C-alpha positions, 0 to 999 in steps of 0.5 A: 444489516437490513432485511431489505436487499436493496437497503442492505446493498446501499448500506454496503456501498456507503463509505463508513468510519473505516474509510475516514481512517484513510483520510490522513493519507490524502495529499502529496507526499515526498517519499524516500524508498529503501530497497534491501537486496542483501547485506550492506546498505539499501538502494535508496530512491526518492519520489512523489506520491499523490493520494486522492479520494476516488469513487465517492470517497470509497477508495484512496487512489495512489499515484507515484512517480519516482525521481530520475535515477541514473543508470540501468535499474528497475527503479529508473523511470519508476511509476506506480498506481494503487488503490486502498480501501475498506471492504465492508463485506469482509470487514478488511482493508484491501490494497491493489498495486501495479508499477513499472518494475514488474507486470505483477498485480499485487493484492493485499488484505489486512486489518487496523490495530486498536490504536488506529495507526497501524495497518498490517496487510498480507498477500502473495506474489508469484515469482519468475520461477513460479514460486509463491512469495508471501508479503506483509506490509506494515503501514504506520500513520505517525501523524498527519504529515508522516507515515511509513510502509515496511514490506517483508517477504517470506518463503517458508520460514525465512522472512526478510525486510525488502523495502521501507518507504518514509513519506513526508507531506510536501 
């Protein structure tokens, strides 16, 4: 890092090799979403995720639109938006997500493993009863056309898989 404050700010502002690691996620992907609410088969829905670079290549902007689902369900008319990037100050990947199933602004931070293919992101959300639920998301880059996200939730020592999304390039 430079001793010159202006040069240091410019260095922090410039996309780096960590941002390049996010480029395989760019494009349009068909998504198969499985929601696990307890024993038995998960609720499954589908949709389309469009990922693009934003703000000069610093962030991946995510736009999701679920396919129509009949009946009253939180997933009917589901839409979401998010951003994924790398914070050069903290040396961590960061994600932000909002959607039509809640009014929660979800934040996660995490790291990329040595293989360069698996991101582990963690965060917390406050539930309707005021309790804190921890979330861990594992994002796996399978290849240029496939990736997945598994989300695990926990309170205390009880962790359970709540969601899995399989993405395939459209």
